[in-house]
N, C-alpha and C positions, 0 to 999 in steps of 0.2 A: 275670523272677522275681517271684512274688507276695511282697509285703513281709509279714514276721512280724508288724510293728506298723505300723498306719497311723493318724495323727491328722489329722483335718480340721476347720478352723475352731475351733480350742481357744482359748477366752478365759477370763479368770479376773480377778475384782476383788476387792480387799479394801478395804471401805469406799468412799472416793473415789479409791483408788489402783487404777490398771489394771495388773495385773502380766503379763497376757498379752493380745494382742489378735490373734485369727484366726489363729493359729500352725498350720501344716500340717508334718507330719513323716512320713517313710516310712523304716524299718528293715528290712534283709534279713537272713535267717539267714546267719551266718557272716561278717557285716560288722563292721568296726571303723569306727565313726562317732563323729566328735568333735563335741561341742557345746560351743560357745564363745561368750563375751560377758563384758563387764564385770559387776561386782557390781551387782545390781539390774536386769540385762537380762531376768530371767525364767527362766534355766536351773533353779534350784531349784524354782521353782513348777512347771515342766513336768514335772521328775522326780517330784514328789510327785503329780501327776494320774497319771501312768504307774504309779506304785506303789499308787494307790488311796487315798493319804492325804488328798488334796483332790479334791473334785469340780470338773469344769469348768462353766462357765456353760452354761444350755440352749443348744441350736443346734449344739454340737460333736458330733463323731462319732469313735468309737473302734473300731478293728477289731484285735484281739489274737488270735493264733494261730487265725484264721478265724472268730472269735466276735465279733459286733458288740455294742457296748455304748454308752449314752450316758455312762456313768461306770463306774468300777471300784471295788471295795472292796479292802482290802489282803489279804484272803483269796483273792479271785478273781484278783487279780494275781499273787499267790504260785502258786496252783494252776495258772495257765496259763504259769508259767515265769519270772516276772520277779523278779529279786532285785537290790537296791539296796545297794551298799556305800558307805555315807555316810563323810564325812571323818573323823568320829570313830570309825569302824569298828564302834560298837555292840557291843562284845564283853563278856564277864564276865571281868574280870581274876582273880578268885578262883578260877575254875574251869579245868580242864585244857584242853589243846589239843583233845583227843577230845571232852570235854563241850561245848565251844563249836561245834565243827564239827557235831555230831549234834543240837543243842539243838531245832532245828526238828521234828525227827522224833519228839520225845517231848512236845511241849507240849499241855497239855489232855487229858493221859491219866493219870488219877489211879490208878496202880498202881505195883507195886514196879519199881525201875529194872533193866533188863537190861544190866549193865555191859558184858558181852561184846558185846551188839549195838551198843552205843555206839561201843566201840573198833573193831569191824569195819567199821561205816559210815564212821568217821573215816578209818581206814587206806585203804578203797577210794576215798574222795573224794581224799585225798592221792595215791594211786597214779595216779588217773585224769589228773591234770595234772603228774605227776613232781615232786611236792613231798615233801621228806623232813624231818619234825619229829617230835620225841619226843612221842608222844601224851599222855603221863602229866604233862608239865611244865606248871605254871601259866602262864597267858598274861601275868600281870603281869611275869614274869620275861624275857619276850621283847623283842626289838628292835621298832621300829616297822615295819621291813620284814618281819619274820616274822609280826607281828600282822596284816599286810596279806594274808599268805599265808594265815593262819588263816580270815580273813574270805572270801577267794575260795573256799578249800575248803568253807566252810559253804554258799556258794552252789551248789558242785557237788553236795554232799549232798541238796540241795533240788531237783535236777534242773533247774537253771537253763537256759533257753534265750535268755534276754536278761539280761546282766549290766550294770548301770549303776554306774560307778566315779566317784563325786564327788570330785575332787581327789586321787587316789589317790598322787600323788607330791609333795604338798605338803611333807612332812616328810622325804623320802628324799634320800639323797646321789645323785650321779650314777651311782655303781656300782649302787645299789639300784635306781635307775630303769631302768638297762639290764635287770637281771633281770626287773623287773616287765613291761616290754615284751616281752621273750621269752615270758612266761607269757600276756600278752594274745595273742599270735601263736598260741600253742598252743590257746588257747580257740577261736580262729578256725578252726584246722584241724579243731576238733571240731564245726564248724558252729554255734557259739555266737555270738549276736551281742553285741558289746560297744559300749556307749555310753562315750565316754571324755571326761570333763569336766576341763579343766585350764587354768591360766593360763599355764603354760609352754609358749609357742607352738613352741619347737623340738621339744618331745616330740610335740605334735599333729601335726608335719609328718612324724615318723618313723614313726608307728603308723597313721595314719588312712588310709582310702581315700576317704572323703567327710567334708566339714565342713560343718556348719549353724552359722550365725552368727546370734546373736540381739542386739537393741539396743533398749532402752527398751521390752521387752515385745513387739516385732515381729520377725518373721522377715526378715532381711535377704537370705538366700538359702542354697542348699545347693550347694557346689562341689566339684569333684574336687579332692582334696588335691595330686595331682601338678601342678596348676596354680597352686598358691598358694605365696607365700613369706611370711615372718614380717611384712615390711613391708605387704604388701597385706592380709594377715589382721588386723593391728592397725588399719589404716585402715578396714576394713569393721566392725569391732568399735567403733570410737570415733568415726569421722568425722574423726580427726585423724592426722596423720603424725608418727611418732616416729623421730628419727635421731640418733644420738649420735657425737660427733667425740672422738678421743683426746685425753687430757689434754695441754696444751700449756704448763702453768704450772711455772716452774722453782722449786722449793722448797729447792734444795741449799744456798742460803746462809742459810736460816732456821735458828734455834737449835734444838738437839736438846731435844725434850720428854721422850722416852722412850728409854732405852738399856738393852738387855737383853744379858747376857754369859754364856754358858756355862749357860744355865738348863737344869736337868735334874730330872725327876721319874720315878723308875724305873717302867718299864711304860707311861708315857704319852709321854714326849718326851725328847730328850737333847741336850745341846750346842747349845741354840738362841741365836743371837746376832743381833741387828738393831738399828737405830736407827730412830726415828720422828721427824720434825721438825714444828715448828710449822706449822699449816696444810696438812700433807700428808694424803693419803688413801692408806693403804697396805694393799694387798690381801693376804689370805692364802687360798689355795685348795689342795686336796687331796682324796683320796678318803676313804671311810669308815675310820676308824682311824689316820688319819694324824697325829692329836694336835692338830688345830686348836682344837677347843672346850676340850680339857684345858689347852691353853696359855693361851687366853682366861681361863678360870676362875682360873688361877694369878695371872695379872695383875690380877685383880679380888679376890685374897685367899681365894678359895674352895677353892683346890686347891694348897696351899703346895708350892713346889719343895723338893727335896732339897739342891740345890746351884746355884751361879750367884748373879748379882747382878742387881738392877733398879734403875736410877737414874731419877728423875723430875726433870728440870730441872738435872741434875748431881749431885743429892744421893741417895745410897743409901738405899733405904727397904726396910724388912721387911714384907711384907704377909701377915699371918697371919688376917685377917677382911676381909669386904667393907667393914666400918666403917673399917678402916686404909686401904683403897684409896679409899674416898670421901674420906677426909680428905687423901689425897694428890692429889686432883684427878682420880681415874679413875672412869669410869661405864661400865656394861656393859649392853647390852640382849641378852637371851638370845633364841635362836632359837625357843624354846617359850614364845611370849608369853602362851598360855592357861593354862599351869600356872605359870610363873615370873615372868612379866612384868606380869600383871594380877590384881586380885581382881574376878572376872567379876560378882558379884552386887552389888558395891559401886557407888556412883554414879561417873559419869564425874568429877566434881569431886573426890571423894575419892581416886581413883587418880592424879590430876594433881598433888596436893600431898603424897602420902604420903611422899616422900622429904625433905621440908622442913618437917615439922610443928614441930621444934624452933625453927626460924627465925620461924615464924609465931605462936609462944608468946609471950605477955606475961610479966610479972614472976612472976605466980602460976601459970604453967604453962597458962594457958587460951588457946585459939586465938583470935587477933583476927579476928573475922568479916570485917571490911572489908578487912583484908590478904589473907585467904584468898580472898575472892571477886575481889579484883584480880589475884591470882596465876592464878587460874583462867580468867578473862576474858582476860588477856594471853596465856596459852599457847594457848588456843583461837584466838585471832586470829593470833598469830605463826606457828603451824604450820598454819593452815587446816584445823582440825578440823571436820568438819561435824556439828554437834551441834543437836539441837531443843531440849534441855533437859539442862544439865549434871548435874541430879538423877537422870536416868535411869541404869540400870545400864550399866556399860561394855560388858557382853555384847551389847547392842542395836546397838552400832556395826558397821559393815562391817569387814573385815580390815585395809583400808588405814588407817582412822580409828583403829583399836584400835593399830596400829603407830605411828601419830602421838602417841597418848596416852602410850605406853611412852617414845617419844623425848622428849616433854614432860617426863615424870617425872624423867628422868635429866639433862636440859638445865637443870631448876631448881636442880640442885646445883651448876651453873656449873662443869662439869669442864674441865680442860685437855686430858684425853684421853678419847676416847670409842670404846668397842669395841662394834662391832656385828656380831653372830653371826647370818648369814643374815637380814638386815634386811627383805628383800621376799618371804620364803617365804609362799605362800598368798595373795598380794594380786594384783589384776588390773593390767593394763598401765598404766592411767592413775594408779592408786594407786602403782604403782612409780615412774612419772616423778615424782610429786610427792615421794616420798621421796628420790629422787635429787637433786631440786632442794633440798631441806632440807639433805641432806648437804654438797652443794656450797656452800651459803651459810655453814654452820658452818665448814668449812674456811677459807673466805675470811675469816671473822672471827677465825681463828687456832686453833681447835680442831684438835688433831692426832687423827686418825681412823684406827682399824683396821677395815677391812671384811673379814669372813671370809664365804666363800661358795663353793659348788660349782658355781655357774653362770659358766662362762668368760666370756661376754660382759659379765657384771655387773662383775667385776674389771678386765676389759681395758678397757672404755670408761668406768669411773667411778673409777679409781685412778691415781695417780702412779706407783706401783710396784707390782709383784706378786711375792710370795714364794711358792713352792711347797713344800708339806709332804708327806713321804712316810715311812710307818712311824716317826713320831716325830722326824724330822730335816728341816731345811730343805735342799732338794736343788736349789734354783735361785732366782734372782732375775732379773725382767724389767723392762724399760721398755716400756710399751705401744707407744710409738712405733717401737721396734726389733724388734718381734715381731708375731705374728699370732695369731689365735683358734686356728688348726690346730697352730701350733707349741706354744702354751701347753698345748692339749690332750694333745698328745704327751707334753710334760713331766709333766702330771699322771698320766697312764696308764702311763708307763714302767715 
């Protein structure tokens, strides 16, 4: 079968950095093809070349929909059927679902808007792939999963023949991921080629027919997905092997750091009771709407409960604000680090010390420069944050290093209890491994940790105990050595 897209000898250099080197890639109509690699492997650069955003170096060859090019422009790429759904989705939150879907049909046309045509085009795009959303509702009111559907429908309205999804599942729960994968299969049935980029290797294996691996800007190879497993794929991506053992440390004799009894918040969760011991990593998992994040926010003073008690080191506390939680020794790392965890345009150094400015201030309220620099240098060293200059904006860091900055920011408060909400979402396998090592080290130092995640292997292999939440209630408690990934998944989905 002739390839819908064929790339030959594609290279790209940015200054002295070679992002891509002689990469070949062939994509067939109706194929689900996964592109994998660590951060910095060249995936994003390759996507931008296909989309016409970046030109390749001379000597490369691009054949798209039967037309040969040495480079593409965004207009040409779109005309020939390429649509890229970036991780941030690039939607207009203040516009309706219908306006977002049909926006490409009306750009550059200075005339009165035909609202009926917009609605008709949007409804047709949704019907084409079986999506049911209210066309009049504003996108800002939708969940991340529904916004993802809007972005895919926008691609359908533009008559896409190749849809590139860049980390589409990074902010989705397992339930939402399953729905998205079903939609990817529907695109395949309609003879639309899908390039699926993901750090979540289990999803790669579920949906892909072929997998292309990039490492350090070079193509390692293209493989049949049926012949791969996550261990081999990780080895190809990194050149290293990652294998995790179940936790074998007994913390049952350690003092109780946190005790929650009968905690209830109407509409979010009810009658939640558990204990967390010093040096313990307690996993909490469950599907969308299970109440995991709402519970975490209550423990951090952001979502006060209606009933129940919270005790820290045996003393009952009332947590009506995040300041009260911090004073009680509790820190919280949100799953949404880009919105709630970091100030992206501010320097890395400023983000590292934002939680301890009062501690760094002198008698007159002025920040002591030497103390600030010592704190920044110390946390960069201790958490292995890869930084060229701490004065650079934190947005310039990779996802894994951004997550380390968030961890450092809260570790600077010297917490006794650390709540991690989806701590490895959107980071590659090496960065995940680094975060797991940090968490393990913190637990060994006596920090009590709650790790919230919808990735079953994450809680199974990195926690001492695992609690399952469903519909606002704790429905099961498991010790990793006494259960399996399959059993835990059944408990979550029951």
